[in-house]
N, CA, C and O atoms as a DFTB+ gen file, in Angstrom:
524 C
 N C O
     1  1       9.792     -16.304      -1.335
     2  2       9.100     -15.182      -0.730
     3  2       8.624     -14.211      -1.805
     4  3       9.348     -13.919      -2.756
     5  1       7.427     -13.726      -1.646
     6  2       6.859     -12.740      -2.562
     7  2       6.946     -11.364      -1.920
     8  3       6.430     -11.142      -0.825
     9  1       7.598     -10.454      -2.607
    10  2       7.689      -9.087      -2.113
    11  2       6.381      -8.384      -2.448
    12  3       5.953      -8.364      -3.601
    13  1       5.758      -7.812      -1.436
    14  2       4.427      -7.233      -1.577
    15  2       4.396      -5.820      -1.022
    16  3       4.881      -5.554       0.078
    17  1       3.824      -4.933      -1.794
    18  2       3.582      -3.551      -1.365
    19  2       2.069      -3.428      -1.241
    20  3       1.353      -3.551      -2.235
    21  1       1.580      -3.185      -0.030
    22  2       0.134      -3.076       0.159
    23  2      -0.298      -1.623       0.064
    24  3       0.411      -0.713       0.493
    25  1      -1.456      -1.433      -0.498
    26  2      -2.074      -0.117      -0.575
    27  2      -2.513       0.296       0.833
    28  3      -2.722      -0.548       1.704
    29  1      -2.646       1.586       1.035
    30  2      -3.139       2.094       2.318
    31  2      -4.488       1.473       2.652
    32  3      -4.780       1.215       3.819
    33  1      -5.304       1.232       1.643
    34  2      -6.629       0.645       1.876
    35  2      -6.535      -0.713       2.559
    36  3      -7.382      -1.042       3.389
    37  1      -5.534      -1.499       2.228
    38  2      -5.358      -2.815       2.853
    39  2      -4.992      -2.642       4.328
    40  3      -5.533      -3.336       5.189
    41  1      -4.079      -1.722       4.618
    42  2      -3.703      -1.488       6.012
    43  2      -4.881      -0.968       6.828
    44  3      -5.096      -1.401       7.960
    45  1      -5.630      -0.055       6.264
    46  2      -6.784       0.500       6.976
    47  2      -7.804      -0.597       7.268
    48  3      -8.325      -0.675       8.381
    49  1      -8.092      -1.433       6.293
    50  2      -9.051      -2.526       6.507
    51  2      -8.546      -3.524       7.545
    52  3      -9.325      -4.033       8.351
    53  1      -7.258      -3.799       7.527
    54  2      -6.690      -4.751       8.488
    55  2      -6.708      -4.198       9.911
    56  3      -6.706      -4.965      10.874
    57  1      -6.725      -2.889      10.049
    58  2      -6.702      -2.280      11.383
    59  2      -8.085      -2.133      12.001
    60  3      -8.210      -1.770      13.170
    61  1      -9.112      -2.411      11.229
    62  2     -10.487      -2.185      11.707
    63  2     -11.298      -3.471      11.622
    64  3     -11.635      -3.940      10.534
    65  1     -11.604      -4.028      12.779
    66  2     -12.317      -5.306      12.831
    67  2     -13.687      -5.273      12.182
    68  3     -14.199      -6.312      11.766
    69  1     -14.281      -4.111      12.090
    70  2     -15.624      -4.034      11.518
    71  2     -15.616      -3.873      10.001
    72  3     -16.673      -3.722       9.389
    73  1     -14.446      -3.904       9.400
    74  2     -14.390      -3.755       7.940
    75  2     -14.738      -5.075       7.259
    76  3     -14.545      -6.153       7.821
    77  1     -15.245      -4.967       6.063
    78  2     -15.662      -6.139       5.291
    79  2     -14.466      -7.018       4.930
    80  3     -14.587      -8.242       4.889
    81  1     -13.353      -6.421       4.680
    82  2     -12.163      -7.138       4.199
    83  2     -11.208      -7.481       5.345
    84  3     -10.114      -7.986       5.092
    85  1     -11.587      -7.224       6.576
    86  2     -10.714      -7.393       7.736
    87  2      -9.941      -8.717       7.730
    88  3      -8.713      -8.712       7.817
    89  1     -10.642      -9.843       7.629
    90  2      -9.989     -11.156       7.694
    91  2      -9.023     -11.377       6.536
    92  3      -7.917     -11.878       6.738
    93  1      -9.431     -11.008       5.328
    94  2      -8.555     -11.193       4.165
    95  2      -7.297     -10.334       4.292
    96  3      -6.197     -10.776       3.959
    97  1      -7.468      -9.114       4.773
    98  2      -6.322      -8.220       4.933
    99  2      -5.363      -8.764       5.985
   100  3      -4.149      -8.745       5.781
   101  1      -5.890      -9.248       7.104
   102  2      -5.021      -9.828       8.141
   103  2      -4.303     -11.074       7.642
   104  3      -3.127     -11.277       7.943
   105  1      -5.006     -11.911       6.880
   106  2      -4.375     -13.109       6.316
   107  2      -3.213     -12.729       5.409
   108  3      -2.140     -13.327       5.475
   109  1      -3.434     -11.740       4.572
   110  2      -2.385     -11.280       3.663
   111  2      -1.175     -10.796       4.463
   112  3      -0.042     -11.182       4.175
   113  1      -1.416      -9.952       5.463
   114  2      -0.309      -9.385       6.238
   115  2       0.418     -10.437       7.066
   116  3       1.591     -10.268       7.398
   117  1      -0.274     -11.519       7.398
   118  2       0.345     -12.588       8.182
   119  2       0.884     -13.736       7.357
   120  3       1.358     -14.725       7.915
   121  1       0.823     -13.626       6.049
   122  2       1.265     -14.703       5.152
   123  2       2.777     -14.901       5.278
   124  3       3.548     -13.995       4.961
   125  1       3.206     -16.083       5.742
   126  2       4.640     -16.326       5.922
   127  2       5.423     -16.405       4.597
   128  3       6.654     -16.389       4.595
   129  1       4.703     -16.488       3.488
   130  2       5.348     -16.544       2.169
   131  2       5.590     -15.158       1.573
   132  3       6.075     -15.038       0.449
   133  1       5.251     -14.118       2.328
   134  2       5.404     -12.751       1.830
   135  2       6.355     -11.944       2.703
   136  3       6.421     -12.114       3.920
   137  1       7.082     -11.064       2.037
   138  2       7.807     -10.007       2.727
   139  2       7.214      -8.708       2.202
   140  3       6.617      -8.679       1.126
   141  1       7.380      -7.652       2.955
   142  2       6.682      -6.419       2.605
   143  2       7.622      -5.270       2.299
   144  3       8.689      -5.110       2.892
   145  1       7.167      -4.483       1.341
   146  2       7.858      -3.260       0.946
   147  2       6.935      -2.087       1.266
   148  3       5.718      -2.246       1.366
   149  1       7.526      -0.921       1.422
   150  2       6.731       0.278       1.710
   151  2       7.527       1.507       1.307
   152  3       8.667       1.419       0.853
   153  1       6.892       2.645       1.487
   154  2       7.551       3.932       1.241
   155  2       7.093       4.911       2.309
   156  3       6.122       4.666       3.025
   157  1       7.809       6.020       2.402
   158  2       7.399       7.070       3.313
   159  2       6.027       7.612       2.966
   160  3       5.305       8.092       3.841
   161  1       5.658       7.537       1.681
   162  2       4.344       8.016       1.260
   163  2       3.221       7.156       1.839
   164  3       2.150       7.666       2.167
   165  1       3.470       5.852       1.965
   166  2       2.473       4.964       2.572
   167  2       2.291       5.310       4.043
   168  3       1.165       5.385       4.535
   169  1       3.397       5.519       4.739
   170  2       3.312       5.940       6.148
   171  2       2.537       7.244       6.274
   172  3       1.685       7.392       7.150
   173  1       2.841       8.180       5.393
   174  2       2.180       9.482       5.415
   175  2       0.674       9.356       5.189
   176  3      -0.106      10.139       5.731
   177  1       0.275       8.381       4.399
   178  2      -1.142       8.233       4.112
   179  2      -1.934       7.647       5.277
   180  3      -3.112       7.969       5.430
   181  1      -1.328       6.801       6.095
   182  2      -2.118       6.134       7.133
   183  2      -1.897       6.639       8.560
   184  3      -2.857       6.725       9.327
   185  1      -0.683       6.968       8.929
   186  2      -0.416       7.286      10.336
   187  2      -0.950       8.648      10.797
   188  3      -1.594       8.701      11.845
   189  1      -0.720       9.742      10.077
   190  2      -1.133      11.048      10.614
   191  2      -2.626      11.173      10.927
   192  3      -2.985      11.732      11.963
   193  1      -3.489      10.674      10.068
   194  2      -4.931      10.797      10.323
   195  2      -5.334       9.998      11.556
   196  3      -6.108      10.480      12.383
   197  1      -4.815       8.780      11.682
   198  2      -5.129       7.964      12.855
   199  2      -4.596       8.634      14.123
   200  3      -5.260       8.616      15.159
   201  1      -3.411       9.220      14.044
   202  2      -2.836       9.915      15.203
   203  2      -3.668      11.142      15.557
   204  3      -3.956      11.377      16.731
   205  1      -4.054      11.916      14.567
   206  2      -4.857      13.112      14.791
   207  2      -6.181      12.764      15.467
   208  3      -6.641      13.486      16.353
   209  1      -6.790      11.655      15.045
   210  2      -8.074      11.237      15.613
   211  2      -7.911      10.441      16.906
   212  3      -8.884       9.925      17.455
   213  1      -6.675      10.349      17.381
   214  2      -6.357       9.659      18.647
   215  2      -6.741       8.176      18.624
   216  3      -7.141       7.617      19.646
   217  1      -6.619       7.558      17.476
   218  2      -6.851       6.115      17.339
   219  2      -5.529       5.415      17.623
   220  3      -4.843       4.960      16.708
   221  1      -5.187       5.337      18.888
   222  2      -3.866       4.874      19.299
   223  2      -3.606       3.416      18.934
   224  3      -2.484       3.061      18.573
   225  1      -4.622       2.574      19.022
   226  2      -4.431       1.173      18.628
   227  2      -4.169       1.063      17.128
   228  3      -3.367       0.240      16.686
   229  1      -4.843       1.891      16.361
   230  2      -4.634       1.895      14.914
   231  2      -3.218       2.367      14.577
   232  3      -2.552       1.791      13.717
   233  1      -2.767       3.415      15.261
   234  2      -1.400       3.908      15.057
   235  2      -0.401       2.813      15.408
   236  3       0.558       2.583      14.671
   237  1      -0.623       2.137      16.533
   238  2       0.280       1.057      16.953
   239  2       0.297      -0.071      15.924
   240  3       1.348      -0.653      15.657
   241  1      -0.855      -0.378      15.351
   242  2      -0.940      -1.405      14.313
   243  2      -0.079      -1.019      13.118
   244  3       0.704      -1.829      12.622
   245  1      -0.224       0.217      12.658
   246  2       0.558       0.685      11.516
   247  2       2.052       0.681      11.829
   248  3       2.864       0.251      11.009
   249  1       2.402       1.155      13.001
   250  2       3.823       1.199      13.374
   251  2       4.413      -0.204      13.438
   252  3       5.567      -0.411      13.062
   253  1       3.628      -1.170      13.913
   254  2       4.110      -2.559      13.953
   255  2       4.313      -3.081      12.528
   256  3       5.301      -3.759      12.246
   257  1       3.386      -2.766      11.646
   258  2       3.551      -3.177      10.251
   259  2       4.827      -2.586       9.671
   260  3       5.638      -3.309       9.092
   261  1       5.012      -1.278       9.820
   262  2       6.174      -0.619       9.219
   263  2       7.490      -1.094       9.840
   264  3       8.523      -1.100       9.171
   265  1       7.456      -1.488      11.100
   266  2       8.663      -2.022      11.735
   267  2       9.087      -3.343      11.089
   268  3      10.264      -3.702      11.117
   269  1       8.126      -4.059      10.511
   270  2       8.433      -5.337       9.879
   271  2       8.711      -5.257       8.388
   272  3       9.002      -6.272       7.755
   273  1       8.626      -4.077       7.829
   274  2       8.891      -3.912       6.389
   275  2      10.359      -4.203       6.111
   276  3      11.246      -3.696       6.798
   277  1      10.601      -5.018       5.103
   278  2      11.982      -5.401       4.805
   279  2      12.621      -4.592       3.676
   280  3      13.846      -4.528       3.582
   281  1      11.808      -3.979       2.826
   282  2      12.341      -3.201       1.707
   283  2      11.626      -1.849       1.664
   284  3      10.398      -1.776       1.633
   285  1      12.425      -0.788       1.663
   286  2      11.887       0.570       1.593
   287  2      12.246       1.200       0.257
   288  3      13.405       1.189      -0.157
   289  1      11.243       1.747      -0.409
   290  2      11.493       2.470      -1.663
   291  2      12.226       3.763      -1.334
   292  3      11.973       4.399      -0.311
   293  1      13.128       4.133      -2.213
   294  2      13.856       5.395      -2.056
   295  2      13.023       6.512      -2.673
   296  3      12.421       6.339      -3.733
   297  1      12.993       7.647      -2.005
   298  2      12.182       8.758      -2.500
   299  2      12.721       9.348      -3.795
   300  3      11.962       9.888      -4.600
   301  1      14.023       9.245      -3.996
   302  2      14.625       9.807      -5.203
   303  2      14.028       9.164      -6.451
   304  3      14.064       7.944      -6.611
   305  1      13.487       9.985      -7.318
   306  2      12.928       9.516      -8.570
   307  2      11.467       9.087      -8.509
   308  3      10.843       8.873      -9.549
   309  1      10.915       8.958      -7.305
   310  2       9.536       8.473      -7.206
   311  2       8.517       9.464      -7.753
   312  3       7.557       9.063      -8.410
   313  1       8.712      10.740      -7.493
   314  2       7.733      11.721      -7.959
   315  2       7.680      11.749      -9.484
   316  3       6.593      11.803     -10.060
   317  1       8.821      11.714     -10.139
   318  2       8.800      11.726     -11.608
   319  2       8.215      10.430     -12.156
   320  3       7.496      10.456     -13.156
   321  1       8.509       9.296     -11.520
   322  2       7.914       8.025     -11.952
   323  2       6.404       8.036     -11.712
   324  3       5.640       7.522     -12.529
   325  1       5.980       8.615     -10.604
   326  2       4.552       8.716     -10.299
   327  2       3.849       9.638     -11.290
   328  3       2.716       9.376     -11.695
   329  1       4.515      10.700     -11.671
   330  2       3.944      11.613     -12.659
   331  2       3.690      10.871     -13.966
   332  3       2.656      11.063     -14.605
   333  1       4.633      10.027     -14.357
   334  2       4.479       9.231     -15.579
   335  2       3.311       8.260     -15.445
   336  3       2.500       8.131     -16.362
   337  1       3.223       7.577     -14.305
   338  2       2.108       6.640     -14.056
   339  2       0.768       7.361     -14.123
   340  3      -0.165       6.908     -14.786
   341  1       0.688       8.488     -13.427
   342  2      -0.567       9.237     -13.377
   343  2      -0.977       9.728     -14.759
   344  3      -2.151       9.672     -15.124
   345  1      -0.011      10.205     -15.515
   346  2      -0.294      10.723     -16.853
   347  2      -0.660       9.622     -17.837
   348  3      -1.492       9.827     -18.721
   349  1      -0.052       8.474     -17.689
   350  2      -0.284       7.364     -18.610
   351  2      -1.574       6.606     -18.312
   352  3      -2.300       6.223     -19.229
   353  1      -1.858       6.391     -17.028
   354  2      -2.968       5.524     -16.651
   355  2      -4.110       6.228     -15.918
   356  3      -5.083       5.580     -15.531
   357  1      -4.007       7.536     -15.725
   358  2      -5.082       8.275     -15.070
   359  2      -5.183       8.047     -13.577
   360  3      -6.266       8.145     -13.000
   361  1      -4.051       7.742     -12.944
   362  2      -4.051       7.472     -11.501
   363  2      -4.116       8.750     -10.681
   364  3      -3.665       9.810     -11.116
   365  1      -4.683       8.634      -9.489
   366  2      -4.649       9.729      -8.526
   367  2      -3.228       9.811      -7.961
   368  3      -2.465       8.848      -8.045
   369  1      -2.886      10.943      -7.395
   370  2      -1.512      11.218      -6.969
   371  2      -0.949      10.151      -6.025
   372  3       0.120       9.604      -6.294
   373  1      -1.640       9.848      -4.936
   374  2      -1.090       8.878      -3.976
   375  2      -1.014       7.484      -4.586
   376  3      -0.053       6.754      -4.345
   377  1      -2.006       7.115      -5.364
   378  2      -1.953       5.812      -6.028
   379  2      -0.746       5.736      -6.957
   380  3      -0.063       4.713      -7.010
   381  1      -0.488       6.801      -7.677
   382  2       0.660       6.833      -8.587
   383  2       1.973       6.716      -7.812
   384  3       2.895       6.030      -8.254
   385  1       2.059       7.375      -6.671
   386  2       3.271       7.268      -5.841
   387  2       3.462       5.844      -5.335
   388  3       4.583       5.336      -5.324
   389  1       2.380       5.199      -4.916
   390  2       2.483       3.820      -4.429
   391  2       2.887       2.857      -5.551
   392  3       3.723       1.977      -5.346
   393  1       2.298       3.025      -6.718
   394  2       2.655       2.164      -7.847
   395  2       4.122       2.379      -8.224
   396  3       4.845       1.416      -8.480
   397  1       4.560       3.630      -8.257
   398  2       5.958       3.922      -8.590
   399  2       6.897       3.299      -7.562
   400  3       7.954       2.778      -7.918
   401  1       6.513       3.351      -6.290
   402  2       7.345       2.760      -5.234
   403  2       7.395       1.239      -5.378
   404  3       8.462       0.636      -5.259
   405  1       6.251       0.626      -5.631
   406  2       6.213      -0.830      -5.808
   407  2       7.051      -1.244      -7.017
   408  3       7.774      -2.240      -6.964
   409  1       6.954      -0.484      -8.097
   410  2       7.741      -0.788      -9.298
   411  2       9.233      -0.633      -9.019
   412  3      10.042      -1.446      -9.467
   413  1       9.588       0.403      -8.285
   414  2      11.005       0.649      -7.990
   415  2      11.651      -0.541      -7.276
   416  3      12.798      -0.890      -7.555
   417  1      10.907      -1.161      -6.354
   418  2      11.480      -2.267      -5.569
   419  2      11.112      -3.642      -6.122
   420  3      11.535      -4.664      -5.581
   421  1      10.322      -3.669      -7.206
   422  2       9.952      -4.944      -7.824
   423  2       8.933      -5.742      -7.044
   424  3       9.011      -6.969      -6.990
   425  1       7.971      -5.052      -6.434
   426  2       6.967      -5.714      -5.598
   427  2       5.622      -5.827      -6.301
   428  3       5.271      -5.011      -7.153
   429  1       4.890      -6.846      -5.923
   430  2       3.478      -6.951      -6.297
   431  2       2.730      -5.893      -5.499
   432  3       3.103      -5.602      -4.363
   433  1       1.689      -5.319      -6.069
   434  2       0.892      -4.302      -5.384
   435  2      -0.475      -4.895      -5.079
   436  3      -1.147      -5.404      -5.976
   437  1      -0.891      -4.830      -3.807
   438  2      -2.183      -5.393      -3.404
   439  2      -3.071      -4.271      -2.892
   440  3      -2.653      -3.454      -2.072
   441  1      -4.305      -4.242      -3.387
   442  2      -5.248      -3.186      -3.029
   443  2      -6.651      -3.751      -2.848
   444  3      -6.953      -4.850      -3.313
   445  1      -7.505      -2.988      -2.168
   446  2      -8.919      -3.321      -2.100
   447  2      -9.730      -2.361      -2.967
   448  3     -10.961      -2.381      -2.945
   449  1      -9.033      -1.524      -3.727
   450  2      -9.706      -0.600      -4.646
   451  2     -10.481      -1.402      -5.686
   452  3     -10.010      -2.430      -6.174
   453  1     -11.655      -0.924      -6.010
   454  2     -12.522      -1.557      -7.000
   455  2     -11.769      -1.806      -8.311
   456  3     -10.901      -1.028      -8.707
   457  1     -12.119      -2.892      -8.960
   458  2     -11.489      -3.239     -10.237
   459  2     -11.760      -2.195     -11.311
   460  3     -11.085      -2.191     -12.341
   461  1     -12.719      -1.318     -11.101
   462  2     -13.030      -0.249     -12.049
   463  2     -12.144       0.976     -11.854
   464  3     -12.187       1.898     -12.669
   465  1     -11.348       1.004     -10.799
   466  2     -10.501       2.163     -10.511
   467  2      -9.270       2.170     -11.418
   468  3      -8.806       1.116     -11.854
   469  1      -8.751       3.351     -11.696
   470  2      -7.602       3.485     -12.600
   471  2      -6.353       2.723     -12.160
   472  3      -5.522       2.376     -12.999
   473  1      -6.208       2.460     -10.882
   474  2      -4.997       1.794     -10.395
   475  2      -4.797       0.426     -11.050
   476  3      -3.670      -0.059     -11.149
   477  1      -5.886      -0.189     -11.494
   478  2      -5.799      -1.506     -12.125
   479  2      -5.361      -1.437     -13.585
   480  3      -5.167      -2.472     -14.222
   481  1      -5.205      -0.230     -14.119
   482  2      -4.758      -0.065     -15.515
   483  2      -3.240      -0.161     -15.671
   484  3      -2.746      -0.458     -16.758
   485  1      -2.511       0.086     -14.604
   486  2      -1.052       0.158     -14.710
   487  2      -0.461      -1.135     -15.252
   488  3      -0.971      -2.231     -15.019
   489  1       0.620      -0.966     -15.975
   490  2       1.369      -2.113     -16.514
   491  2       2.735      -2.224     -15.834
   492  3       3.525      -3.111     -16.155
   493  1       3.003      -1.319     -14.894
   494  2       4.320      -1.259     -14.256
   495  2       4.551      -2.349     -13.224
   496  3       5.683      -2.784     -13.014
   497  1       3.474      -2.791     -12.580
   498  2       3.565      -3.838     -11.562
   499  2       2.330      -4.725     -11.662
   500  3       1.325      -4.353     -12.267
   501  1       2.426      -5.886     -11.068
   502  2       1.247      -6.738     -10.951
   503  2       0.372      -6.147      -9.844
   504  3       0.831      -5.957      -8.718
   505  1      -0.880      -5.861     -10.168
   506  2      -1.840      -5.336      -9.183
   507  2      -2.811      -6.454      -8.858
   508  3      -3.442      -7.022      -9.749
   509  1      -2.927      -6.767      -7.568
   510  2      -3.822      -7.807      -7.110
   511  2      -4.943      -7.187      -6.297
   512  3      -4.702      -6.389      -5.391
   513  1      -6.164      -7.559      -6.628
   514  2      -7.351      -7.088      -5.915
   515  2      -7.629      -8.035      -4.753
   516  3      -7.778      -9.241      -4.950
   517  1      -7.696      -7.494      -3.564
   518  2      -8.007      -8.284      -2.367
   519  2      -9.473      -8.028      -2.043
   520  3      -9.806      -7.124      -1.276
   521  1     -10.316      -8.814      -2.620
   522  2     -11.745      -8.544      -2.419
   523  2     -12.558      -9.784      -2.254
   524  3     -13.774      -9.707      -2.077
C-alpha cells in the first residue's frame, strides 16, 4: 500500500464532474493500492468554503473522503516544519502545511498544481503531478 496525501486541488477536482482532471482524481482516490493521509489543515481548506456556498454534495464528498483517511498528521510541530518548507522552497502557507504534514507521516504528496509552482521544489516528500 502506498500512503498518499492529496492536495486540496485533487479533492476539489474529484468533487466536480466538469473539471478537466475529474476522472484522474477519482481514479487516484479509488486506487485499492493506496491508503490516504490527511491533516486538519486539509479539511480546513476544502470543507468550509463548500459549506458556506451550500454545496452539500461537495461537502458530503469531502466528509466521505476524510472518514476513510487512515493516517492523520499531528498538528504539533507542523507550523514550524511548514515555516521551514516555505522559507527554503518558496511555498505558499497552505502548501507548506500540506507538505509538512505529508512529510511527518511519510506520505507521497499528489497535486494538480502546475509543474512550475514552488510546491514541486520541495525535497521533503515525493511530489507527484496528477495532470
